[in-house]
DRENMARVO-225045 format. One record per atom (N, C-alpha, C): atom name; y, z, x. Coordinates in Angstrom, 2 decimals. Layout:
<atoms>
atom atomo CA | y Y | z Z | x X $
...
</atoms>
This chain:
<atoms>
atom atomo N | y 18.51 | z 83.87 | x -33.96 $
atom atomo CA | y 16.72 | z 83.34 | x -34.43 $
atom atomo C | y 16.09 | z 84.21 | x -35.29 $
atom atomo N | y 15.43 | z 83.60 | x -36.55 $
atom atomo CA | y 14.47 | z 84.69 | x -37.31 $
atom atomo C | y 13.00 | z 84.33 | x -37.29 $
atom atomo N | y 11.97 | z 85.20 | x -37.51 $
atom atomo CA | y 10.76 | z 85.31 | x -36.97 $
atom atomo C | y 10.34 | z 83.92 | x -37.44 $
atom atomo N | y 10.60 | z 83.43 | x -38.42 $
atom atomo CA | y 9.88 | z 82.41 | x -39.12 $
atom atomo C | y 10.28 | z 81.06 | x -38.38 $
atom atomo N | y 11.56 | z 80.62 | x -38.16 $
atom atomo CA | y 11.97 | z 79.92 | x -37.10 $
atom atomo C | y 11.41 | z 80.02 | x -35.78 $
atom atomo N | y 11.55 | z 81.23 | x -35.02 $
atom atomo CA | y 11.08 | z 81.11 | x -33.52 $
atom atomo C | y 8.81 | z 81.11 | x -34.13 $
atom atomo N | y 8.29 | z 81.21 | x -35.04 $
atom atomo CA | y 7.22 | z 80.51 | x -35.44 $
atom atomo C | y 7.42 | z 78.99 | x -35.49 $
atom atomo N | y 7.78 | z 78.52 | x -36.14 $
atom atomo CA | y 7.87 | z 77.31 | x -36.16 $
atom atomo C | y 7.73 | z 76.35 | x -35.08 $
atom atomo N | y 9.13 | z 76.93 | x -34.08 $
atom atomo CA | y 9.32 | z 76.52 | x -33.18 $
atom atomo C | y 7.89 | z 76.18 | x -32.09 $
atom atomo N | y 7.51 | z 77.56 | x -32.05 $
atom atomo CA | y 6.30 | z 77.54 | x -31.20 $
atom atomo C | y 5.22 | z 76.83 | x -31.87 $
atom atomo N | y 4.87 | z 76.96 | x -32.39 $
atom atomo CA | y 4.21 | z 76.05 | x -34.03 $
atom atomo C | y 4.64 | z 74.36 | x -33.38 $
atom atomo N | y 5.91 | z 73.56 | x -33.10 $
atom atomo CA | y 6.39 | z 72.35 | x -32.77 $
atom atomo C | y 5.87 | z 72.34 | x -31.78 $
atom atomo N | y 5.87 | z 73.15 | x -30.71 $
atom atomo CA | y 5.85 | z 72.57 | x -29.06 $
atom atomo C | y 4.36 | z 72.64 | x -28.95 $
atom atomo N | y 3.52 | z 73.53 | x -29.77 $
atom atomo CA | y 2.24 | z 73.54 | x -29.38 $
atom atomo C | y 1.68 | z 72.16 | x -29.99 $
atom atomo N | y 2.12 | z 71.51 | x -31.32 $
atom atomo CA | y 1.66 | z 70.33 | x -31.65 $
atom atomo C | y 2.04 | z 69.28 | x -30.52 $
atom atomo N | y 3.25 | z 69.36 | x -30.42 $
atom atomo CA | y 3.66 | z 68.22 | x -29.12 $
atom atomo C | y 2.80 | z 68.47 | x -27.77 $
atom atomo N | y 2.32 | z 69.58 | x -27.42 $
atom atomo CA | y 1.37 | z 69.30 | x -25.94 $
atom atomo C | y -0.11 | z 68.58 | x -26.86 $
atom atomo N | y -0.40 | z 69.85 | x -28.44 $
atom atomo CA | y -1.97 | z 69.25 | x -28.12 $
atom atomo C | y -1.77 | z 67.27 | x -28.58 $
atom atomo N | y -0.81 | z 66.48 | x -29.06 $
atom atomo CA | y -0.97 | z 65.40 | x -29.90 $
atom atomo C | y -0.82 | z 64.87 | x -28.35 $
atom atomo N | y 0.20 | z 65.32 | x -27.16 $
atom atomo CA | y -0.08 | z 64.65 | x -25.80 $
atom atomo C | y -1.59 | z 64.54 | x -25.34 $
atom atomo N | y -1.65 | z 65.80 | x -25.16 $
atom atomo CA | y -3.42 | z 66.18 | x -24.80 $
atom atomo C | y -4.23 | z 65.24 | x -25.28 $
atom atomo N | y -4.10 | z 65.46 | x -26.52 $
atom atomo CA | y -5.35 | z 64.51 | x -27.01 $
atom atomo C | y -5.32 | z 62.86 | x -27.45 $
atom atomo N | y -4.21 | z 62.39 | x -27.20 $
atom atomo CA | y -3.96 | z 60.52 | x -26.92 $
atom atomo C | y -4.40 | z 60.66 | x -24.78 $
atom atomo N | y -4.66 | z 61.60 | x -24.53 $
atom atomo CA | y -5.63 | z 61.71 | x -22.81 $
atom atomo C | y -6.68 | z 61.93 | x -23.19 $
atom atomo N | y -7.21 | z 62.32 | x -24.01 $
atom atomo CA | y -8.47 | z 62.94 | x -23.99 $
atom atomo C | y -9.43 | z 62.54 | x -23.33 $
atom atomo N | y -8.97 | z 60.17 | x -23.82 $
atom atomo CA | y -10.63 | z 59.79 | x -23.57 $
atom atomo C | y -10.65 | z 59.52 | x -21.80 $
atom atomo N | y -9.67 | z 59.81 | x -21.01 $
atom atomo CA | y -9.93 | z 59.96 | x -19.97 $
atom atomo C | y -10.20 | z 61.15 | x -18.96 $
atom atomo N | y -10.42 | z 62.53 | x -19.87 $
atom atomo CA | y -11.19 | z 63.13 | x -19.71 $
atom atomo C | y -12.39 | z 63.97 | x -19.22 $
atom atomo N | y -12.52 | z 64.31 | x -18.03 $
atom atomo CA | y -14.00 | z 64.97 | x -17.94 $
atom atomo C | y -14.82 | z 65.90 | x -18.78 $
atom atomo N | y -16.12 | z 66.00 | x -18.60 $
atom atomo CA | y -17.01 | z 67.21 | x -20.10 $
atom atomo C | y -15.90 | z 68.09 | x -19.76 $
atom atomo N | y -15.57 | z 68.83 | x -18.41 $
atom atomo CA | y -14.52 | z 70.51 | x -18.68 $
atom atomo C | y -13.48 | z 70.64 | x -19.45 $
atom atomo N | y -12.50 | z 69.24 | x -19.15 $
atom atomo CA | y -11.40 | z 69.49 | x -20.60 $
atom atomo C | y -11.80 | z 69.42 | x -21.79 $
atom atomo N | y -12.79 | z 68.68 | x -21.99 $
atom atomo CA | y -13.27 | z 68.87 | x -23.26 $
atom atomo C | y -14.12 | z 69.62 | x -24.19 $
atom atomo N | y -14.30 | z 70.63 | x -23.32 $
atom atomo CA | y -15.33 | z 71.91 | x -23.81 $
atom atomo C | y -13.89 | z 72.70 | x -23.28 $
atom atomo N | y -13.25 | z 72.50 | x -23.19 $
atom atomo CA | y -11.90 | z 73.50 | x -22.94 $
atom atomo C | y -11.46 | z 73.14 | x -24.48 $
atom atomo N | y -11.05 | z 71.95 | x -24.62 $
atom atomo CA | y -10.30 | z 71.13 | x -25.83 $
atom atomo C | y -10.94 | z 71.58 | x -27.17 $
atom atomo N | y -12.51 | z 71.92 | x -27.04 $
atom atomo CA | y -12.69 | z 72.02 | x -27.97 $
atom atomo C | y -12.64 | z 73.51 | x -28.37 $
atom atomo N | y -12.73 | z 74.34 | x -27.53 $
atom atomo CA | y -12.37 | z 76.02 | x -27.59 $
atom atomo C | y -10.69 | z 75.80 | x -28.03 $
atom atomo N | y -10.32 | z 75.26 | x -27.48 $
atom atomo CA | y -8.92 | z 75.41 | x -28.25 $
atom atomo C | y -8.33 | z 75.12 | x -29.41 $
atom atomo N | y -8.94 | z 73.86 | x -30.29 $
atom atomo CA | y -9.63 | z 73.60 | x -31.34 $
atom atomo C | y -9.60 | z 74.54 | x -32.55 $
atom atomo N | y -10.40 | z 75.41 | x -32.12 $
atom atomo CA | y -10.67 | z 76.13 | x -33.06 $
atom atomo C | y -9.79 | z 77.48 | x -32.76 $
atom atomo N | y -9.31 | z 77.94 | x -31.71 $
atom atomo CA | y -8.16 | z 78.84 | x -32.28 $
atom atomo C | y -7.06 | z 78.35 | x -32.27 $
atom atomo N | y -6.64 | z 76.65 | x -32.66 $
atom atomo CA | y -6.31 | z 75.91 | x -33.07 $
atom atomo C | y -5.61 | z 76.52 | x -34.83 $
atom atomo N | y -6.64 | z 76.36 | x -35.23 $
atom atomo CA | y -7.46 | z 76.65 | x -36.75 $
atom atomo C | y -7.04 | z 77.83 | x -37.01 $
atom atomo N | y -7.34 | z 78.47 | x -35.93 $
atom atomo CA | y -7.39 | z 80.29 | x -36.15 $
atom atomo C | y -5.76 | z 80.62 | x -36.36 $
atom atomo N | y -4.97 | z 79.89 | x -35.27 $
atom atomo CA | y -3.46 | z 80.14 | x -35.55 $
atom atomo C | y -2.74 | z 79.67 | x -36.95 $
atom atomo N | y -2.92 | z 78.05 | x -37.00 $
atom atomo CA | y -2.54 | z 77.97 | x -38.22 $
atom atomo C | y -2.70 | z 78.64 | x -39.73 $
atom atomo N | y -3.72 | z 79.54 | x -39.40 $
atom atomo CA | y -4.41 | z 79.78 | x -40.86 $
atom atomo C | y -3.55 | z 81.65 | x -40.65 $
atom atomo N | y -3.32 | z 82.13 | x -39.58 $
atom atomo CA | y -2.88 | z 83.40 | x -39.12 $
atom atomo C | y -1.24 | z 82.69 | x -39.59 $
atom atomo N | y -0.38 | z 81.59 | x -39.22 $
atom atomo CA | y 0.83 | z 81.23 | x -39.29 $
atom atomo C | y 0.80 | z 81.21 | x -40.48 $
atom atomo N | y -0.48 | z 80.25 | x -41.46 $
atom atomo CA | y 0.58 | z 79.95 | x -43.07 $
atom atomo C | y 0.35 | z 81.80 | x -43.40 $
atom atomo N | y -0.72 | z 82.53 | x -43.54 $
atom atomo CA | y -0.62 | z 83.41 | x -44.13 $
atom atomo C | y 0.76 | z 84.68 | x -43.56 $
atom atomo N | y 0.87 | z 84.90 | x -42.59 $
atom atomo CA | y 2.54 | z 85.20 | x -42.16 $
atom atomo C | y 3.60 | z 84.63 | x -43.04 $
atom atomo N | y 3.14 | z 83.42 | x -43.02 $
atom atomo CA | y 4.43 | z 82.79 | x -43.40 $
atom atomo C | y 4.58 | z 82.80 | x -45.36 $
atom atomo N | y 3.60 | z 82.90 | x -45.95 $
atom atomo CA | y 3.49 | z 83.44 | x -47.22 $
atom atomo C | y 3.71 | z 85.02 | x -47.54 $
atom atomo N | y 3.81 | z 85.81 | x -46.66 $
atom atomo CA | y 3.31 | z 86.85 | x -46.64 $
atom atomo C | y 4.94 | z 87.66 | x -45.94 $
atom atomo N | y 5.56 | z 86.71 | x -44.90 $
atom atomo CA | y 6.62 | z 86.94 | x -44.17 $
atom atomo C | y 7.35 | z 88.68 | x -43.84 $
atom atomo N | y 7.62 | z 89.22 | x -45.68 $
atom atomo CA | y 8.16 | z 90.15 | x -45.25 $
atom atomo C | y 7.20 | z 91.10 | x -45.60 $
atom atomo N | y 5.84 | z 91.19 | x -46.01 $
atom atomo CA | y 5.02 | z 91.93 | x -45.58 $
atom atomo C | y 4.29 | z 92.10 | x -44.12 $
atom atomo N | y 4.01 | z 91.41 | x -43.71 $
atom atomo CA | y 3.15 | z 90.99 | x -42.67 $
atom atomo C | y 3.66 | z 92.36 | x -41.80 $
atom atomo N | y 2.81 | z 92.65 | x -41.32 $
atom atomo CA | y 2.77 | z 94.08 | x -40.18 $
atom atomo C | y 3.48 | z 93.62 | x -38.78 $
atom atomo N | y 3.80 | z 94.60 | x -38.14 $
atom atomo CA | y 4.52 | z 93.59 | x -36.75 $
atom atomo C | y 3.40 | z 93.38 | x -36.13 $
atom atomo N | y 2.03 | z 94.46 | x -35.95 $
atom atomo CA | y 1.04 | z 94.10 | x -35.46 $
atom atomo C | y 0.46 | z 92.43 | x -35.83 $
atom atomo N | y 0.36 | z 92.49 | x -36.84 $
atom atomo CA | y -0.03 | z 91.03 | x -37.19 $
atom atomo C | y 0.79 | z 89.94 | x -36.26 $
atom atomo N | y 2.11 | z 90.19 | x -36.60 $
atom atomo CA | y 3.27 | z 89.05 | x -36.40 $
atom atomo C | y 2.49 | z 89.15 | x -34.72 $
atom atomo N | y 2.62 | z 90.34 | x -33.74 $
atom atomo CA | y 2.50 | z 90.42 | x -32.42 $
atom atomo C | y 1.35 | z 88.86 | x -32.08 $
atom atomo N | y 0.25 | z 89.78 | x -32.92 $
atom atomo CA | y -0.88 | z 89.28 | x -32.50 $
atom atomo C | y -1.47 | z 87.35 | x -32.29 $
atom atomo N | y -0.27 | z 86.93 | x -33.50 $
atom atomo CA | y 0.20 | z 85.41 | x -33.99 $
atom atomo C | y 0.70 | z 84.93 | x -33.17 $
atom atomo N | y 1.85 | z 85.97 | x -32.72 $
atom atomo CA | y 2.97 | z 85.26 | x -31.18 $
atom atomo C | y 2.21 | z 85.07 | x -29.91 $
atom atomo N | y 0.87 | z 86.46 | x -29.64 $
atom atomo CA | y -0.06 | z 86.11 | x -28.29 $
atom atomo C | y -1.25 | z 85.18 | x -28.32 $
atom atomo N | y -1.44 | z 84.71 | x -29.81 $
atom atomo CA | y -2.30 | z 83.55 | x -29.71 $
atom atomo C | y -1.36 | z 82.42 | x -29.73 $
atom atomo N | y -0.56 | z 82.14 | x -30.26 $
atom atomo CA | y 0.24 | z 81.00 | x -30.45 $
atom atomo C | y 0.38 | z 80.77 | x -28.96 $
atom atomo N | y 1.34 | z 81.55 | x -27.68 $
atom atomo CA | y 1.09 | z 81.77 | x -26.54 $
atom atomo C | y 0.21 | z 81.23 | x -25.68 $
atom atomo N | y -0.94 | z 81.78 | x -26.53 $
atom atomo CA | y -2.05 | z 81.36 | x -25.09 $
atom atomo C | y -2.89 | z 79.42 | x -25.38 $
atom atomo N | y -2.00 | z 79.39 | x -26.79 $
atom atomo CA | y -2.83 | z 78.07 | x -27.45 $
atom atomo C | y -1.89 | z 77.07 | x -26.29 $
atom atomo N | y -0.43 | z 77.24 | x -26.16 $
atom atomo CA | y 0.53 | z 76.61 | x -25.93 $
atom atomo C | y 0.35 | z 76.67 | x -24.67 $
atom atomo N | y -0.30 | z 77.58 | x -23.78 $
atom atomo CA | y -0.68 | z 77.61 | x -21.92 $
atom atomo C | y -1.88 | z 77.19 | x -22.17 $
atom atomo N | y -2.63 | z 76.55 | x -22.97 $
atom atomo CA | y -4.22 | z 75.83 | x -22.71 $
atom atomo C | y -3.81 | z 74.53 | x -23.10 $
atom atomo N | y -2.79 | z 74.24 | x -24.19 $
atom atomo CA | y -2.47 | z 72.89 | x -23.84 $
atom atomo C | y -1.82 | z 72.32 | x -23.78 $
atom atomo N | y -0.80 | z 73.41 | x -23.01 $
atom atomo CA | y -0.35 | z 72.85 | x -21.57 $
atom atomo C | y -0.72 | z 72.26 | x -20.13 $
atom atomo N | y -1.43 | z 73.14 | x -19.78 $
atom atomo CA | y -2.64 | z 72.94 | x -18.85 $
atom atomo C | y -3.54 | z 71.58 | x -18.86 $
atom atomo N | y -4.22 | z 71.46 | x -19.63 $
atom atomo CA | y -5.08 | z 70.20 | x -20.70 $
atom atomo C | y -3.64 | z 69.24 | x -20.08 $
atom atomo N | y -2.87 | z 69.15 | x -20.82 $
atom atomo CA | y -2.12 | z 68.33 | x -20.45 $
atom atomo C | y -1.73 | z 67.81 | x -18.61 $
atom atomo N | y -1.03 | z 68.67 | x -18.62 $
atom atomo CA | y -0.44 | z 68.74 | x -17.25 $
atom atomo C | y -2.05 | z 68.41 | x -16.18 $
atom atomo N | y -3.09 | z 68.94 | x -16.31 $
atom atomo CA | y -4.31 | z 68.44 | x -15.48 $
atom atomo C | y -4.21 | z 66.64 | x -15.93 $
atom atomo N | y -4.00 | z 65.78 | x -17.27 $
atom atomo CA | y -4.26 | z 64.99 | x -17.33 $
atom atomo C | y -3.41 | z 63.60 | x -17.40 $
atom atomo N | y -2.13 | z 64.59 | x -16.24 $
atom atomo CA | y -1.30 | z 63.38 | x -16.40 $
atom atomo C | y -1.28 | z 62.86 | x -14.95 $
</atoms>
């Protein structure tokens, strides 16, 4: 699987977790809402990095790619945590 496909797959999984969590947010307490707001800021940074990397995939440094991957994994874990808490 190519680098771009890996990121697209990660982005799709994050989007799925995000959407599921968002549907359940009205049932959440303030702690989950605060955590959600922090994740939303990280989500915006991740999408920006992903867009930059996608447009400059050939020129993106390995360091930038790894940073984006780590941020993506952190987001996935955060949204998954909220989603699981709201089940």
